[in-house]
PDB file of N, CA, C and O in Angstrom, chain B, residues numbered from 101:
ATOM      1  N   TYR B 101      27.325   8.626  -6.590  1.00  0.00           N
ATOM      2  CA  TYR B 101      27.298  10.064  -6.491  1.00  0.00           C
ATOM      3  C   TYR B 101      27.864  10.515  -5.148  1.00  0.00           C
ATOM      4  O   TYR B 101      28.740  11.377  -5.088  1.00  0.00           O
ATOM      5  N   TYR B 102      27.355   9.924  -4.085  1.00  0.00           N
ATOM      6  CA  TYR B 102      27.835  10.331  -2.765  1.00  0.00           C
ATOM      7  C   TYR B 102      29.285   9.928  -2.545  1.00  0.00           C
ATOM      8  O   TYR B 102      30.046  10.638  -1.889  1.00  0.00           O
ATOM      9  N   ARG B 103      29.651   8.798  -3.091  1.00  0.00           N
ATOM     10  CA  ARG B 103      31.050   8.366  -2.982  1.00  0.00           C
ATOM     11  C   ARG B 103      31.963   9.337  -3.739  1.00  0.00           C
ATOM     12  O   ARG B 103      33.042   9.696  -3.268  1.00  0.00           O
ATOM     13  N   ALA B 104      31.502   9.751  -4.924  1.00  0.00           N
ATOM     14  CA  ALA B 104      32.293  10.713  -5.703  1.00  0.00           C
ATOM     15  C   ALA B 104      32.422  12.036  -4.957  1.00  0.00           C
ATOM     16  O   ALA B 104      33.475  12.672  -4.997  1.00  0.00           O
ATOM     17  N   LEU B 105      31.360  12.449  -4.280  1.00  0.00           N
ATOM     18  CA  LEU B 105      31.437  13.681  -3.499  1.00  0.00           C
ATOM     19  C   LEU B 105      32.404  13.556  -2.329  1.00  0.00           C
ATOM     20  O   LEU B 105      33.055  14.531  -1.952  1.00  0.00           O
ATOM     21  N   GLN B 106      32.500  12.357  -1.753  1.00  0.00           N
ATOM     22  CA  GLN B 106      33.438  12.148  -0.656  1.00  0.00           C
ATOM     23  C   GLN B 106      34.880  12.159  -1.151  1.00  0.00           C
ATOM     24  O   GLN B 106      35.773  12.671  -0.475  1.00  0.00           O
ATOM     25  N   ASP B 107      35.102  11.592  -2.338  1.00  0.00           N
ATOM     26  CA  ASP B 107      36.471  11.443  -2.843  1.00  0.00           C
ATOM     27  C   ASP B 107      36.959  12.622  -3.669  1.00  0.00           C
ATOM     28  O   ASP B 107      38.156  12.908  -3.681  1.00  0.00           O
ATOM     29  N   GLY B 108      36.060  13.309  -4.357  1.00  0.00           N
ATOM     30  CA  GLY B 108      36.493  14.365  -5.261  1.00  0.00           C
ATOM     31  C   GLY B 108      35.888  15.701  -4.912  1.00  0.00           C
ATOM     32  O   GLY B 108      34.964  15.782  -4.102  1.00  0.00           O
ATOM     33  N   PRO B 109      36.405  16.749  -5.520  1.00  0.00           N
ATOM     34  CA  PRO B 109      35.867  18.086  -5.258  1.00  0.00           C
ATOM     35  C   PRO B 109      34.486  18.251  -5.904  1.00  0.00           C
ATOM     36  O   PRO B 109      34.229  17.744  -6.996  1.00  0.00           O
ATOM     37  N   ILE B 110      33.619  18.960  -5.213  1.00  0.00           N
ATOM     38  CA  ILE B 110      32.261  19.143  -5.711  1.00  0.00           C
ATOM     39  C   ILE B 110      32.242  19.916  -7.024  1.00  0.00           C
ATOM     40  O   ILE B 110      31.321  19.750  -7.823  1.00  0.00           O
ATOM     41  N   SER B 111      33.238  20.751  -7.257  1.00  0.00           N
ATOM     42  CA  SER B 111      33.290  21.532  -8.495  1.00  0.00           C
ATOM     43  C   SER B 111      33.496  20.652  -9.723  1.00  0.00           C
ATOM     44  O   SER B 111      33.244  21.093 -10.844  1.00  0.00           O
ATOM     45  N   VAL B 112      33.943  19.429  -9.532  1.00  0.00           N
ATOM     46  CA  VAL B 112      34.112  18.483 -10.642  1.00  0.00           C
ATOM     47  C   VAL B 112      32.933  17.524 -10.713  1.00  0.00           C
ATOM     48  O   VAL B 112      32.453  17.202 -11.800  1.00  0.00           O
ATOM     49  N   VAL B 113      32.468  17.070  -9.559  1.00  0.00           N
ATOM     50  CA  VAL B 113      31.417  16.051  -9.511  1.00  0.00           C
ATOM     51  C   VAL B 113      30.062  16.619  -9.925  1.00  0.00           C
ATOM     52  O   VAL B 113      29.347  15.984 -10.701  1.00  0.00           O
ATOM     53  N   LEU B 114      29.701  17.770  -9.437  1.00  0.00           N
ATOM     54  CA  LEU B 114      28.375  18.334  -9.683  1.00  0.00           C
ATOM     55  C   LEU B 114      28.083  18.587 -11.156  1.00  0.00           C
ATOM     56  O   LEU B 114      27.006  18.204 -11.613  1.00  0.00           O
ATOM     57  N   PRO B 115      28.974  19.209 -11.932  1.00  0.00           N
ATOM     58  CA  PRO B 115      28.660  19.402 -13.353  1.00  0.00           C
ATOM     59  C   PRO B 115      28.464  18.084 -14.107  1.00  0.00           C
ATOM     60  O   PRO B 115      27.621  18.000 -15.000  1.00  0.00           O
ATOM     61  N   ILE B 116      29.221  17.084 -13.760  1.00  0.00           N
ATOM     62  CA  ILE B 116      29.052  15.780 -14.417  1.00  0.00           C
ATOM     63  C   ILE B 116      27.682  15.215 -14.089  1.00  0.00           C
ATOM     64  O   ILE B 116      27.007  14.669 -14.962  1.00  0.00           O
ATOM     65  N   ASP B 117      27.270  15.341 -12.845  1.00  0.00           N
ATOM     66  CA  ASP B 117      25.953  14.860 -12.434  1.00  0.00           C
ATOM     67  C   ASP B 117      24.847  15.617 -13.146  1.00  0.00           C
ATOM     68  O   ASP B 117      23.901  15.000 -13.636  1.00  0.00           O
ATOM     69  N   LYS B 118      24.940  16.921 -13.213  1.00  0.00           N
ATOM     70  CA  LYS B 118      23.877  17.725 -13.811  1.00  0.00           C
ATOM     71  C   LYS B 118      23.794  17.537 -15.322  1.00  0.00           C
ATOM     72  O   LYS B 118      22.707  17.629 -15.891  1.00  0.00           O
ATOM     73  N   LEU B 119      24.907  17.278 -15.974  1.00  0.00           N
ATOM     74  CA  LEU B 119      24.876  17.084 -17.429  1.00  0.00           C
ATOM     75  C   LEU B 119      24.467  15.669 -17.825  1.00  0.00           C
ATOM     76  O   LEU B 119      24.351  15.371 -19.014  1.00  0.00           O
ATOM     77  N   SER B 120      24.248  14.800 -16.851  1.00  0.00           N
ATOM     78  CA  SER B 120      23.779  13.450 -17.183  1.00  0.00           C
ATOM     79  C   SER B 120      22.390  13.481 -17.802  1.00  0.00           C
ATOM     80  O   SER B 120      21.981  12.507 -18.433  1.00  0.00           O
ATOM     81  N   ILE B 121      21.660  14.569 -17.638  1.00  0.00           N
ATOM     82  CA  ILE B 121      20.348  14.716 -18.265  1.00  0.00           C
ATOM     83  C   ILE B 121      20.479  14.671 -19.789  1.00  0.00           C
ATOM     84  O   ILE B 121      19.567  14.209 -20.474  1.00  0.00           O
ATOM     85  N   LEU B 122      21.600  15.143 -20.319  1.00  0.00           N
ATOM     86  CA  LEU B 122      21.823  15.082 -21.767  1.00  0.00           C
ATOM     87  C   LEU B 122      21.882  13.643 -22.257  1.00  0.00           C
ATOM     88  O   LEU B 122      21.350  13.324 -23.320  1.00  0.00           O
ATOM     89  N   ILE B 123      22.516  12.790 -21.500  1.00  0.00           N
ATOM     90  CA  ILE B 123      22.612  11.377 -21.865  1.00  0.00           C
ATOM     91  C   ILE B 123      21.236  10.739 -21.822  1.00  0.00           C
ATOM     92  O   ILE B 123      20.889   9.948 -22.700  1.00  0.00           O
ATOM     93  N   SER B 124      20.451  11.073 -20.811  1.00  0.00           N
ATOM     94  CA  SER B 124      19.100  10.523 -20.697  1.00  0.00           C
ATOM     95  C   SER B 124      18.219  10.940 -21.871  1.00  0.00           C
ATOM     96  O   SER B 124      17.481  10.120 -22.416  1.00  0.00           O
ATOM     97  N   ILE B 125      18.292  12.188 -22.255  1.00  0.00           N
ATOM     98  CA  ILE B 125      17.474  12.675 -23.363  1.00  0.00           C
ATOM     99  C   ILE B 125      17.958  12.095 -24.686  1.00  0.00           C
ATOM    100  O   ILE B 125      17.143  11.748 -25.541  1.00  0.00           O
ATOM    101  N   ALA B 126      19.259  11.986 -24.866  1.00  0.00           N
ATOM    102  CA  ALA B 126      19.786  11.370 -26.090  1.00  0.00           C
ATOM    103  C   ALA B 126      19.365   9.908 -26.176  1.00  0.00           C
ATOM    104  O   ALA B 126      19.011   9.430 -27.254  1.00  0.00           O
ATOM    105  N   PHE B 127      19.399   9.197 -25.063  1.00  0.00           N
ATOM    106  CA  PHE B 127      18.960   7.808 -25.023  1.00  0.00           C
ATOM    107  C   PHE B 127      17.486   7.694 -25.403  1.00  0.00           C
ATOM    108  O   PHE B 127      17.115   6.829 -26.197  1.00  0.00           O
ATOM    109  N   ALA B 128      16.650   8.560 -24.843  1.00  0.00           N
ATOM    110  CA  ALA B 128      15.215   8.537 -25.161  1.00  0.00           C
ATOM    111  C   ALA B 128      14.976   8.843 -26.634  1.00  0.00           C
ATOM    112  O   ALA B 128      14.089   8.255 -27.254  1.00  0.00           O
ATOM    113  N   TYR B 129      15.752   9.751 -27.194  1.00  0.00           N
ATOM    114  CA  TYR B 129      15.592  10.123 -28.601  1.00  0.00           C
ATOM    115  C   TYR B 129      16.036   8.995 -29.528  1.00  0.00           C
ATOM    116  O   TYR B 129      15.342   8.671 -30.492  1.00  0.00           O
ATOM    117  N   ILE B 130      17.176   8.407 -29.241  1.00  0.00           N
ATOM    118  CA  ILE B 130      17.744   7.374 -30.122  1.00  0.00           C
ATOM    119  C   ILE B 130      17.013   6.043 -29.975  1.00  0.00           C
ATOM    120  O   ILE B 130      16.643   5.430 -30.976  1.00  0.00           O
ATOM    121  N   ILE B 131      16.807   5.597 -28.769  1.00  0.00           N
ATOM    122  CA  ILE B 131      16.238   4.269 -28.531  1.00  0.00           C
ATOM    123  C   ILE B 131      14.717   4.276 -28.655  1.00  0.00           C
ATOM    124  O   ILE B 131      14.148   3.413 -29.324  1.00  0.00           O
ATOM    125  N   PHE B 132      14.058   5.236 -28.022  1.00  0.00           N
ATOM    126  CA  PHE B 132      12.596   5.241 -27.965  1.00  0.00           C
ATOM    127  C   PHE B 132      11.944   6.164 -28.986  1.00  0.00           C
ATOM    128  O   PHE B 132      10.718   6.236 -29.059  1.00  0.00           O
ATOM    129  N   LYS B 133      12.753   6.873 -29.777  1.00  0.00           N
ATOM    130  CA  LYS B 133      12.262   7.780 -30.827  1.00  0.00           C
ATOM    131  C   LYS B 133      11.337   8.864 -30.269  1.00  0.00           C
ATOM    132  O   LYS B 133      10.384   9.274 -30.931  1.00  0.00           O
ATOM    133  N   GLU B 134      11.622   9.319 -29.059  1.00  0.00           N
ATOM    134  CA  GLU B 134      10.820  10.387 -28.464  1.00  0.00           C
ATOM    135  C   GLU B 134      11.260  11.736 -29.027  1.00  0.00           C
ATOM    136  O   GLU B 134      12.441  11.969 -29.285  1.00  0.00           O
ATOM    137  N   ARG B 135      10.305  12.592 -29.205  1.00  0.00           N
ATOM    138  CA  ARG B 135      10.586  13.938 -29.713  1.00  0.00           C
ATOM    139  C   ARG B 135      10.748  14.912 -28.549  1.00  0.00           C
ATOM    140  O   ARG B 135      10.144  14.745 -27.490  1.00  0.00           O
ATOM    141  N   LEU B 136      11.556  15.907 -28.763  1.00  0.00           N
ATOM    142  CA  LEU B 136      11.790  16.933 -27.763  1.00  0.00           C
ATOM    143  C   LEU B 136      10.891  18.116 -28.096  1.00  0.00           C
ATOM    144  O   LEU B 136      11.030  18.717 -29.161  1.00  0.00           O
ATOM    145  N   THR B 137       9.965  18.459 -27.189  1.00  0.00           N
ATOM    146  CA  THR B 137       9.079  19.596 -27.424  1.00  0.00           C
ATOM    147  C   THR B 137       9.848  20.897 -27.239  1.00  0.00           C
ATOM    148  O   THR B 137      10.958  20.912 -26.707  1.00  0.00           O
ATOM    149  N   ARG B 138       9.257  21.952 -27.674  1.00  0.00           N
ATOM    150  CA  ARG B 138       9.895  23.267 -27.547  1.00  0.00           C
ATOM    151  C   ARG B 138      10.111  23.615 -26.072  1.00  0.00           C
ATOM    152  O   ARG B 138      11.156  24.144 -25.693  1.00  0.00           O
ATOM    153  N   ARG B 139       9.120  23.313 -25.259  1.00  0.00           N
ATOM    154  CA  ARG B 139       9.213  23.604 -23.826  1.00  0.00           C
ATOM    155  C   ARG B 139      10.304  22.759 -23.175  1.00  0.00           C
ATOM    156  O   ARG B 139      11.085  23.263 -22.368  1.00  0.00           O
ATOM    157  N   SER B 140      10.358  21.490 -23.522  1.00  0.00           N
ATOM    158  CA  SER B 140      11.398  20.615 -22.970  1.00  0.00           C
ATOM    159  C   SER B 140      12.778  21.044 -23.442  1.00  0.00           C
ATOM    160  O   SER B 140      13.737  21.016 -22.671  1.00  0.00           O
ATOM    161  N   GLY B 141      12.881  21.440 -24.703  1.00  0.00           N
ATOM    162  CA  GLY B 141      14.152  21.902 -25.242  1.00  0.00           C
ATOM    163  C   GLY B 141      14.637  23.163 -24.540  1.00  0.00           C
ATOM    164  O   GLY B 141      15.829  23.325 -24.281  1.00  0.00           O
ATOM    165  N   LEU B 142      13.696  24.052 -24.238  1.00  0.00           N
ATOM    166  CA  LEU B 142      14.057  25.276 -23.522  1.00  0.00           C
ATOM    167  C   LEU B 142      14.542  24.947 -22.111  1.00  0.00           C
ATOM    168  O   LEU B 142      15.526  25.514 -21.636  1.00  0.00           O
ATOM    169  N   GLY B 143      13.848  24.037 -21.454  1.00  0.00           N
ATOM    170  CA  GLY B 143      14.273  23.616 -20.116  1.00  0.00           C
ATOM    171  C   GLY B 143      15.646  22.970 -20.136  1.00  0.00           C
ATOM    172  O   GLY B 143      16.482  23.237 -19.272  1.00  0.00           O
ATOM    173  N   LEU B 144      15.874  22.120 -21.127  1.00  0.00           N
ATOM    174  CA  LEU B 144      17.179  21.471 -21.264  1.00  0.00           C
ATOM    175  C   LEU B 144      18.277  22.505 -21.512  1.00  0.00           C
ATOM    176  O   LEU B 144      19.360  22.421 -20.934  1.00  0.00           O
ATOM    177  N   ALA B 145      17.992  23.465 -22.365  1.00  0.00           N
ATOM    178  CA  ALA B 145      18.977  24.512 -22.648  1.00  0.00           C
ATOM    179  C   ALA B 145      19.301  25.315 -21.387  1.00  0.00           C
ATOM    180  O   ALA B 145      20.451  25.694 -21.167  1.00  0.00           O
ATOM    181  N   MET B 146      18.290  25.570 -20.567  1.00  0.00           N
ATOM    182  CA  MET B 146      18.515  26.314 -19.331  1.00  0.00           C
ATOM    183  C   MET B 146      19.347  25.506 -18.338  1.00  0.00           C
ATOM    184  O   MET B 146      20.207  26.058 -17.652  1.00  0.00           O
ATOM    185  N   ILE B 147      19.094  24.204 -18.263  1.00  0.00           N
ATOM    186  CA  ILE B 147      19.891  23.346 -17.376  1.00  0.00           C
ATOM    187  C   ILE B 147      21.349  23.331 -17.817  1.00  0.00           C
ATOM    188  O   ILE B 147      22.258  23.471 -17.000  1.00  0.00           O
ATOM    189  N   VAL B 148      21.558  23.161 -19.111  1.00  0.00           N
ATOM    190  CA  VAL B 148      22.931  23.121 -19.644  1.00  0.00           C
ATOM    191  C   VAL B 148      23.625  24.466 -19.451  1.00  0.00           C
ATOM    192  O   VAL B 148      24.791  24.512 -19.059  1.00  0.00           O
ATOM    193  N   ALA B 149      22.916  25.559 -19.725  1.00  0.00           N
ATOM    194  CA  ALA B 149      23.510  26.890 -19.560  1.00  0.00           C
ATOM    195  C   ALA B 149      23.873  27.145 -18.094  1.00  0.00           C
ATOM    196  O   ALA B 149      24.940  27.684 -17.800  1.00  0.00           O
ATOM    197  N   GLY B 150      22.993  26.762 -17.190  1.00  0.00           N
ATOM    198  CA  GLY B 150      23.283  26.938 -15.765  1.00  0.00           C
ATOM    199  C   GLY B 150      24.467  26.111 -15.305  1.00  0.00           C
ATOM    200  O   GLY B 150      25.302  26.574 -14.528  1.00  0.00           O
ATOM    201  N   THR B 151      24.529  24.884 -15.792  1.00  0.00           N
ATOM    202  CA  THR B 151      25.653  24.012 -15.422  1.00  0.00           C
ATOM    203  C   THR B 151      26.965  24.557 -15.975  1.00  0.00           C
ATOM    204  O   THR B 151      27.975  24.598 -15.271  1.00  0.00           O
ATOM    205  N   LEU B 152      26.944  24.965 -17.216  1.00  0.00           N
ATOM    206  CA  LEU B 152      28.161  25.536 -17.805  1.00  0.00           C
ATOM    207  C   LEU B 152      28.544  26.849 -17.114  1.00  0.00           C
ATOM    208  O   LEU B 152      29.726  27.160 -16.970  1.00  0.00           O
ATOM    209  N   GLY B 153      27.536  27.615 -16.691  1.00  0.00           N
ATOM    210  CA  GLY B 153      27.817  28.835 -15.943  1.00  0.00           C
ATOM    211  C   GLY B 153      28.504  28.548 -14.621  1.00  0.00           C
ATOM    212  O   GLY B 153      29.387  29.294 -14.199  1.00  0.00           O
ATOM    213  N   MET B 154      28.095  27.452 -13.959  1.00  0.00           N
ATOM    214  CA  MET B 154      28.757  27.068 -12.708  1.00  0.00           C
ATOM    215  C   MET B 154      30.210  26.673 -12.951  1.00  0.00           C
ATOM    216  O   MET B 154      31.091  26.970 -12.145  1.00  0.00           O
ATOM    217  N   VAL B 155      30.444  26.002 -14.071  1.00  0.00           N
ATOM    218  CA  VAL B 155      31.807  25.547 -14.362  1.00  0.00           C
ATOM    219  C   VAL B 155      32.717  26.727 -14.685  1.00  0.00           C
ATOM    220  O   VAL B 155      33.856  26.777 -14.223  1.00  0.00           O
ATOM    221  N   VAL B 156      32.225  27.661 -15.465  1.00  0.00           N
ATOM    222  CA  VAL B 156      33.048  28.781 -15.911  1.00  0.00           C
ATOM    223  C   VAL B 156      33.284  29.785 -14.783  1.00  0.00           C
ATOM    224  O   VAL B 156      34.392  30.296 -14.620  1.00  0.00           O
ATOM    225  N   LEU B 157      32.245  30.060 -14.014  1.00  0.00           N
ATOM    226  CA  LEU B 157      32.378  31.060 -12.953  1.00  0.00           C
ATOM    227  C   LEU B 157      32.852  30.370 -11.742  1.00  0.00           C
ATOM    228  O   LEU B 157      33.042  31.005 -10.705  1.00  0.00           O
TER     229      LEU B 157
END
């Protein structure tokens, strides 16, 4: 992460870092059969919306 920040622009590195939560949740769902609660889903949606907002604006 820090190496990527040194080599690349933060506008590219940060969204990739923040969206890694999607991979973690997908892994937990597929491998461990964990369910996503309504509260967790709302939090995830807010993280994704905020990250996409940073990319677009």
